Every structure is written in structure tokens, then in C-alpha cells.
C-alpha positions in Angstrom: -81.1 -84.7 19.2 -83.9 -84.4 16.8 -84.3 -80.7 16.7 -83.1 -77.6 18.6 -85.0 -76.8 21.8 -87.6 -74.3 20.9 -88.1 -71.4 23.4 -90.5 -69.4 21.0 -93.7 -70.6 22.7 -94.0 -74.2 21.8 -95.3 -76.3 24.9 -93.0 -78.4 27.0 -94.0 -81.7 28.7 -91.8 -83.2 31.4 -92.0 -87.0 32.1 -91.1 -87.2 35.8 -91.5 -83.5 36.4 -90.9 -83.7 40.2 -87.3 -84.9 40.1 -84.4 -82.8 41.3 -82.9 -82.7 37.8 -86.2 -81.9 36.2 -88.2 -79.6 38.4 -85.8 -76.6 38.2 -85.9 -76.7 34.4 -89.7 -76.8 34.4 -89.7 -73.9 36.9 -87.5 -71.8 34.8 -89.5 -72.4 31.7 -92.7 -71.6 33.4 -91.3 -68.3 34.8 -90.3 -67.5 31.2 -94.0 -67.6 30.5 -93.7 -70.8 28.4 -96.5 -73.3 28.5 -95.3 -76.3 30.7 -97.0 -79.5 31.8 -95.6 -82.7 33.3 -96.4 -85.8 35.0 -95.1 -87.7 38.2 -96.4 -90.5 40.1 -95.2 -89.1 43.3 -96.7 -85.7 43.9 -94.9 -83.5 46.6 -94.2 -80.0 47.7 -92.1 -79.7 44.7 -94.9 -80.4 42.2 -97.2 -78.1 44.3 -94.8 -75.3 43.8 -94.8 -75.9 40.0 -98.6 -75.9 40.0 -98.6 -72.6 41.9 -96.8 -70.9 39.0 -99.1 -72.4 36.3 -97.6 -75.7 35.5 -100.2 -78.5 34.9 -99.1 -81.7 36.7 -100.6 -85.1 36.0 -100.4 -87.7 38.8 -100.5 -90.6 36.3 -98.1 -91.1 33.3 -100.6 -91.7 30.5 -100.5 -91.2 26.7 -103.2 -88.6 26.6 -101.3 -86.3 28.9 -99.5 -85.1 25.8 -102.7 -83.6 24.5 -103.0 -81.0 27.2 -101.9 -78.1 25.0 -103.4 -79.5 21.8 -106.2 -77.3 20.5 -109.7 -78.9 19.8 -110.0 -79.6 16.0 -113.3 -79.8 14.2 -113.8 -80.8 10.6 -117.4 -80.2 9.3 -118.5 -79.7 12.8 -117.0 -83.1 14.0 -114.5 -83.1 16.9 -111.6 -85.2 15.7 -109.5 -87.3 18.0 -105.6 -86.8 18.1 -104.7 -89.3 15.4 -107.5 -88.0 13.0 -106.5 -84.4 13.7 -102.8 -84.8 13.1 -103.0 -84.0 9.3 -104.8 -80.8 10.0 -103.0 -79.5 13.1 -99.7 -77.6 12.7 -96.8 -79.6 14.0 -95.9 -76.7 16.5 -98.8 -77.8 18.8 -97.0 -81.1 19.6 -95.2 -80.6 23.0 -91.4 -80.8 23.4 -91.0 -83.8 25.6 -88.3 -83.8 28.3 -87.0 -86.9 29.9 -84.3 -88.0 32.2 -82.2 -91.2 32.1 -84.6 -92.7 34.6 -87.4 -92.8 32.0 -87.3 -96.1 30.2 -88.7 -96.9 26.6 -91.7 -98.7 28.0 -93.2 -95.6 29.6 -96.6 -94.9 28.2 -96.0 -91.2 27.7 -92.6 -91.8 26.1 -94.1 -94.2 23.8 -96.9 -91.9 22.8 -94.4 -89.1 22.2 -92.6 -91.3 19.7 -95.7 -92.2 18.0 -97.0 -88.7 17.7 -93.6 -87.4 16.5 -92.9 -85.1 19.3 -89.4 -83.6 19.7 -88.0 -85.6 22.5 -85.0 -84.2 24.5 -83.0 -85.5 27.4 -83.0 -83.0 30.3 -79.4 -82.3 29.7 -80.3 -81.1 26.2 -82.6 -78.5 27.7 -80.1 -77.3 30.2 -77.5 -77.1 27.6 -79.7 -74.8 25.5 -80.3 -72.6 28.5 -76.6 -72.5 29.4 -75.9 -71.4 25.7 -78.4 -68.6 26.0 -76.8 -66.9 29.2 -73.5 -66.0 30.5 -73.3 -69.2 32.4 -71.5 -70.6 35.3 -71.7 -74.5 35.4 -70.6 -76.4 38.5 -69.5 -80.0 37.7 -67.6 -82.6 40.0 -68.3 -85.8 41.9 -68.9 -84.1 45.2 -69.9 -80.6 46.3 -71.9 -79.6 43.1 -75.1 -78.6 44.9 -73.4 -76.8 47.6 -71.0 -75.0 45.3 -73.5 -73.9 42.6 -76.0 -72.8 45.4 -73.3 -70.8 47.1 -72.4 -69.1 43.9 -76.0 -68.3 43.1 -76.6 -66.9 46.5 -73.4 -64.8 46.3 -74.4 -63.3 43.0 -78.0 -62.8 44.3 -76.6 -60.8 47.4 -74.4 -58.8 45.0 -77.5 -57.7 43.1 -76.4 -59.4 39.9 -80.0 -61.2 39.8 -78.9 -64.6 38.5 -81.1 -67.4 37.1 -80.3 -70.5 39.2 -80.8 -74.2 38.6 -79.5 -76.7 41.2 -80.1 -80.2 42.3 -81.2 -79.3 45.9 -83.6 -77.1 47.6 -82.4 -73.7 48.9 -84.4 -71.6 51.4 -83.1 -68.4 49.9 -85.1 -69.0 46.7 -87.6 -71.4 48.3 -86.8 -74.4 46.0 -84.5 -75.8 43.3 -84.5 -72.7 41.0 -85.0 -69.1 40.6 -85.5 -66.9 37.6 -83.5 -63.7 37.3 -83.5 -60.7 34.9 -79.9 -60.6 34.3 -77.6 -62.4 31.8 -76.1 -64.7 34.5 -77.1 -68.2 34.9 -75.7 -70.6 37.6 -76.3 -74.3 37.0 -75.4 -77.5 38.5 -73.9 -79.8 35.8 -74.4 -83.7 36.3 -71.9 -86.2 35.3 -73.8 -89.3 36.2 -74.9 -90.2 32.6 -72.3 -88.8 30.4 -74.4 -85.8 29.5 -71.9 -83.3 31.0 -70.3 -83.1 27.6 -73.1 -81.1 26.1 -72.4 -78.0 28.3 -70.4 -75.1 27.0 -70.5 -72.5 29.8 -68.6 -69.2 30.0 -67.2 -70.4 33.4 -66.9 -74.2 34.2 -65.9 -75.5 37.7 -64.6 -78.9 38.6 -64.7 -79.5 42.4 -63.2 -83.0 42.2 -63.4 -86.2 40.3 -64.0 -89.8 41.5 -65.8 -92.9 40.3 -69.3 -92.6 41.7 -71.6 -94.1 39.2 -70.3 -97.6 38.4 -73.9 -98.3 36.7 -72.7 -96.0 33.9 -68.8 -96.0 34.1 -66.6 -98.9 34.4 -63.3 -97.0 35.2 -62.2 -93.8 36.6 -60.6 -93.0 33.2 -63.9 -93.0 31.6 -65.0 -90.4 34.0 -62.0 -88.4 33.3 -62.6 -88.4 29.6 -66.1 -87.0 30.1 -64.9 -84.2 32.3 -62.1 -83.5 29.7 -64.7 -83.0 27.1 -66.7 -80.7 29.4 -63.4 -78.7 30.1 -62.6 -78.2 26.4 -66.2 -76.6 26.2 -65.6 -74.1 29.0 -64.2 -70.7 28.1 -62.7 -70.3 31.6 -62.1 -73.6 33.7 -61.8 -73.3 37.4 -60.7 -76.3 39.3 -59.7 -77.6 42.7 -56.0 -78.9 42.4 -56.5 -80.4 46.0 -57.9 -83.4 43.9 -55.2 -85.6 42.6 -57.2 -86.5 39.6 -57.9 -82.9 38.6 -54.3 -82.0 39.2 -53.0 -84.8 37.0 -55.4 -84.6 34.1 -56.4 -80.8 33.9 -54.8 -77.5 33.6 -57.4 -75.1 34.9 -57.0 -71.5 34.0 -57.9 -70.6 37.6 -57.1 -73.1 40.4 -57.9 -73.2 44.1 -56.6 -75.2 47.0 -56.6 -75.4 50.7 -52.8 -75.9 50.7 -50.8 -72.6 50.0 -47.7 -74.6 49.1 -49.3 -76.2 46.0 -49.3 -72.8 44.5 -53.1 -72.3 43.4 -54.6 -68.9 42.3 -56.7 -69.0 45.4 -56.0 -70.5 48.7 -56.6 -70.0 52.5 -54.5 -69.7 55.7 -55.3 -69.1 59.4 -58.1 -71.5 59.1 -60.4 -72.2 62.1 -62.8 -75.1 61.8 -65.3 -74.7 64.6 -68.7 -76.2 65.5 -70.5 -72.9 64.4 -68.6 -72.5 61.1 -65.2 -71.8 59.6 -63.0 -68.8 59.3 -60.0 -68.3 56.9 -57.8 -65.6 55.5 -58.2 -65.9 51.7 -55.3 -65.3 49.3 -55.3 -64.4 45.6 -52.1 -65.2 43.8 -50.1 -64.4 46.9 -52.0 -61.3 48.1 -54.2 -61.4 51.1 -57.8 -60.5 50.1 -59.4 -60.7 53.5 -61.1 -62.8 56.1 -64.0 -65.2 55.0 -66.6 -66.4 57.5 -68.6 -69.4 56.6 -71.5 -70.9 58.4 -71.0 -74.3 56.7 -68.8 -76.8 58.5 -65.7 -78.6 57.3 -62.8 -78.4 55.0 -64.9 -79.6 52.1 -67.2 -76.6 52.5 -64.2 -74.2 52.8 -63.0 -75.6 49.5 -66.5 -75.0 47.9 -66.2 -71.4 49.2 -62.8 -70.9 47.4 -64.5 -71.9 44.2 -67.2 -69.3 44.8 -64.6 -66.7 45.6 -62.8 -67.6 42.3 -65.9 -67.1 40.3 -66.8 -63.8 42.1 -63.4 -62.4 41.2 -63.7 -63.5 37.6 -66.8 -61.5 37.4 -65.1 -58.5 38.9 -66.7 -58.5 42.4 -64.8 -56.9 45.3 -63.7 -59.4 48.0 -65.9 -57.5 50.5 -69.0 -58.3 48.4 -68.0 -61.9 48.0 -67.3 -62.4 51.7 -70.6 -60.6 52.7 -72.6 -62.9 50.5 -70.9 -66.1 51.5 -71.2 -65.2 55.2 -74.8 -65.5 55.3 -75.3 -68.6 53.0 -77.1 -71.4 54.9 -76.5 -74.2 52.5 -78.9 -76.4 50.6 -81.5 -78.7 52.1 -80.2 -82.3 52.9 -76.6 -80.9 53.1 -75.9 -81.3 56.7 -79.4 -79.9 57.4 -80.4 -79.4 60.9 -83.8 -80.9 61.5 -84.3 -80.1 65.1 -83.6 -81.1 68.7 -85.9 -83.4 70.8 -85.2 -84.9 74.1 -81.7 -83.5 73.9 -81.0 -85.4 70.7 -79.8 -83.3 67.5 -81.1 -84.7 64.2 -79.2 -83.8 61.0 -80.1 -85.0 57.4 -77.5 -85.3 54.8 -77.4 -86.5 51.3 -74.0 -88.2 51.5 -74.0 -91.5 49.6 -70.4 -92.0 48.5 -67.6 -93.1 50.9 -65.7 -89.8 50.4 -68.9 -87.9 51.2 -69.5 -89.9 54.4 -66.0 -89.3 55.6 -66.2 -85.6 55.3 -69.8 -85.3 56.7 -68.9 -87.3 59.7 -65.8 -85.2 60.2 -68.0 -82.1 60.2 -70.3 -83.7 62.6 -67.6 -84.6 64.9 -66.5 -81.0 64.8 -70.0 -79.9 65.9 -70.3 -82.6 68.6 -69.8 -81.4 72.1 -67.4 -83.2 74.5 -68.9 -86.6 75.4 -71.7 -86.3 72.7 -72.2 -89.5 70.6 -72.2 -89.2 66.8 -74.7 -91.8 65.6 -74.5 -92.4 61.8 -77.6 -93.9 60.2 -76.9 -94.9 56.7 -79.0 -96.2 53.8 -76.8 -97.4 50.9 -77.8 -96.1 47.5 -77.8 -98.5 44.5 -76.5 -102.0 44.4 -73.8 -101.1 41.9 -72.4 -98.4 44.0 -72.5 -100.6 47.2 -70.8 -103.4 45.5 -68.1 -101.3 43.9 -67.1 -99.5 47.0 -67.8 -102.1 49.6 -64.3 -101.9 51.1 -64.3 -98.1 51.0 -67.7 -97.9 52.7 -66.2 -100.2 55.5 -63.6 -97.6 56.4 -65.8 -94.5 56.1 -67.4 -94.5 59.5 -64.3 -93.7 61.7 -65.8 -90.6 63.2 -69.0 -92.3 64.3 -69.5 -93.8 67.7 -72.6 -95.9 66.6 -73.3 -97.0 63.1 -76.7 -98.0 62.0 -77.1 -99.6 58.5 -80.3 -100.5 56.6 -81.0 -102.3 53.3 -80.0 -100.8 50.0 -82.2 -98.2 48.2 -82.3 -99.5 44.7 -82.9 -96.4 42.8 -84.6 -98.6 40.1 -81.7 -101.1 39.8 -82.3 -104.8 39.7 -81.1 -106.7 42.6 -78.7 -109.3 41.3 -78.0 -110.9 44.8 -74.4 -109.9 44.7 -74.6 -107.5 47.7 -77.1 -106.5 50.4 -77.2 -104.0 53.3 -76.6 -107.0 55.7 -73.4 -107.7 53.8 -72.3 -104.1 54.1 -73.0 -104.1 57.7 -70.7 -107.1 58.3 -67.9 -105.3 56.4 -68.3 -102.3 58.3 -68.2 -104.3 61.6 -64.8 -105.6 60.6 -63.6 -101.9 60.9 -65.9 -100.5 63.6 -66.8 -101.7 67.0 -70.4 -100.5 67.2 -72.5 -101.6 64.1 -76.0 -102.8 63.8 -78.1 -103.8 60.8 -81.8 -103.0 60.7 -83.3 -104.4 57.3 -86.3 -102.0 57.0 -87.0 -98.3 57.7 -89.6 -99.5 60.3 -86.9 -101.4 62.1 -84.6 -98.5 61.9 -87.2 -96.4 63.8 -87.7 -99.0 66.4 -84.1 -99.4 67.0 -83.4 -95.6 67.3 -86.3 -95.1 69.7 -84.4 -97.6 72.0 -80.8 -96.7 71.3 -80.7 -92.8 71.0 -80.1 -90.9 74.2 -80.0 -87.3 75.3 -76.9 -85.6 74.0 -76.6 -87.6 70.9 -76.1 -86.3 67.4 -78.1 -88.5 64.9 -76.8 -88.0 61.4 -79.0 -89.7 58.7 -76.9 -90.2 55.5 -78.1 -91.3 52.1 -79.6 -90.2 48.7 -82.8 -92.4 49.1 -85.7 -92.1 51.4 -84.2 -92.8 54.7 -84.9 -89.2 55.7 -88.6 -90.0 55.8 -88.1 -91.7 59.1 -86.7 -88.6 60.8 -90.1 -86.7 61.4 -91.4 -90.0 62.9 -88.6 -90.5 65.2 -88.6 -87.0 66.3 -92.4 -86.9 66.9 -92.3 -90.1 69.0 -89.5 -88.7 71.1 -91.5 -85.6 71.5 -94.6 -87.5 72.6 -92.6 -89.6 75.1 -91.1 -86.3 76.5 -94.6 -84.7 76.9 -96.1 -88.0 78.4 -93.4 -88.0 81.1 -93.4 -84.2 81.9 
């Protein structure tokens, strides 16, 4: 890191401002009345939201974007260009450039930032600086980060603690990926995918679980563990799920939680009732019953996430009644078992699950919600060649709770196709374990197949971190038109 992040008024420019890891940071800075600009070749409702609060968003990634906040400079009445003006313009007018791991060194804006001498920071550097400025709660883990951080943020909001929140998913309660609060509390999702987790030093750190999920960056689970161990050392209070064997073996969280009372965690649950409309459980704190927790979210994984939220609430001194009241009305983040609607008797659900473990628990939740005789149709778009290849056998065994599995080709997420694995290859593997599997190479063919295969009463669950969910409105609209035409 060349310099410390400057929050005194120096401009910020984000390369790829519309990303889920970048947009919440840009939003918070803009709400702090700092000058913010950015670029993204894919403009959407997220970039529109940023523009509505004063962020200038460029639709092209060009070198001169960096000059947006530069004052015009004249010498002897002649307007100078950027290079000529540099000797006469104070350095502080150069923007602080924020990048993610996805930005490569050939990016025109990045190259211009280097040439101009702009301070360049990874997005994790900016998040780390914000975490250091607040009483921060950082949620880390392979799975459940977005739901857990969103739930904690919502709980604090409902308890009138007015937190600042930055998460990697959209939440209706604050109409986006972030909100700015006026208190000392900040809740953030902390990503381990590129090793940047080690930069964060929160007051409270949470580890939900640990698995190998990013084989493009890590070769072994041990490498992942070491990153989390560094993160753990930087947390003043570590909260962890000891239901995860890796957490249990390699960490000693100050506060632990578990769904199994016999393990002896600080926070646990009994009298658990997993239902189609949510979950109810009696929550215990170190052997003392706190009360009943009602949760709208489905499945055991979300009850585990809720125990993490309870743990944080109690650390902050909240009464269990306040905690339970807040959690009871939390509806979840978008693309986390998100109900998209019902057309022609078919229920459409969108979920971000892209790892074998996530697919298993999400399909288990879908089976909970499915009515007797209702088919669960899993439509899955694999995400990244490296992940698909590494977990090929695990993926093959992840669709047990589905009645029909529809697979399409791999969403590359910028990775090169080395020809080692394909969506069709994965489909053949899944077919060895599951009796009803079909492969549709393109999203267009997925649409065509679903229009023929889906029938009234089905629960259609779209799974993946890529662009598969773009087909949901089209399929729903076509079914709606068919229904209208025949009525």
C-alpha cells in the first residue's frame, strides 16, 4: 500500500464501481460527503443508485476518467492538459484509485493511474481503513457471510443502534448493498477469496465456517486456514461456529456457537422446528435458556447464522428480547433463496449457491418448503472452471434433494478455459448419481427446456453466482403469456 487511505476530502475513483464488493464502499464514501467517481462497462440499478447520491459513473473505462475531479489549470491564460499541469497542480487533486482483484494491469484506467502517480488501493485496503475507524463487526467464512452480516446489521438497526453496513448482497431493508449510520458501529462482510482477509482488525470477528472454495487462489485447505488464522489474531473478540470441524480443530474462538448442545458451545439451540415458513428454536446461553427465536429464513444453516447474530447482540449488551424481535422480521438478502414469484402454479426461487456445500443446504431448504408431491427442479450454472474441476465429484453428489437437475455451461468469471472441464462433463458426473439430469449448453436452451419441462406445482430453484438468474424473468413472462392466452 503506497499511502494510507485519505478520508479528509481527497477524491476517490473506483474501477469497476458496480461490483458487489465495490459498490457498498462507494456508497458509504459518497454518503460521507466525499467526492466519488467510478467506471463500469455494465451499468445497472446499482450504478443508478450510486448516481442518485452524487457519484459520477462512467460507462467506459478510459484514462481521462481520472481527470473528473481535476481543476482546470491555466498558465498565462493557456489551459494546460493533465501532463503539462502536473507540476503546477497540488498532488492532492489526484484521485485515490480503488481496484478489485478482477482489474488487470492492462486496464486503461489502471495504467493511467500508475502513470499519473495516483495512490492505488485494493478494495480491501479501503474496507480495512473503514473497519479501523469504527467499532466494527466483520463476518468472515466460506459460506453464510452475506446472510449473517445482513442479519446482524438488520438486528442492530432494529435495536436503534444505527449501524453503517457494507455487505456483498442487496437487502431490501436498506435498499441496496450498504447503508450509512450515525453511530460508532459498522457491520461488514469480509471476503477471503483473494487473501485480503488478513488486513482486517475488527472489534468482533466472526468465522461461520471454513472450506476450500477458491482453488484459483488457494491450492490447499491449509492455505485457507492460515489466512483465517491471521484474521483471527487481528480480532479483539473472535466468534466462531464449532459445528465446522475446521474451525473446531484450528481455532479457539472466545465466543462459540453450535446447533448441537452436547458440543458445549456458548450459544446453542434446542426444540428446533424447521418448517416451510421458517424456523423456531429455544436459544441457550452458557446453559441458561434465553428464549424462543423465530426465523423467517429456512434451514439449519440459517439457524446457525442466527446464532452468530445472537452472539454478537449479547456481546453488545442487547437483551434477548431485542435480538429476537429484530431477527424475527429479517427477510434475508437478495439472491439468497429469494422468492421471485409464482406463475402457472410454478414457484420461482433464485439463490447464489455455487459451492457443493451451499447447493446441498439450499436444496434441503427447498425440500422443506416443497409441498407433498411438489417437484424440486434444480437449475444450476457452474461458476469458474477451477472450482468446477476441483469439486467435480462433490458437485456430482450435491443434488440429492432435487427431483430434476438442469445443468448449463460454466460461467467463466474471467477465467481462461483450459479445456479440462465443461458443463457437459459435470452433467455426466451428476447423472452417475442422479436419475433425472439434463444438460442445456446455453441460457437460451435452458429457457426453451424449462418452458417444456416445468409443470404446475413445481418449485424451480435457480442456483449459481453467474448470470443464470437473468433467464428467470423471461421464463416467468412466457408462462404468464401462455396462461393469459389460454384463459
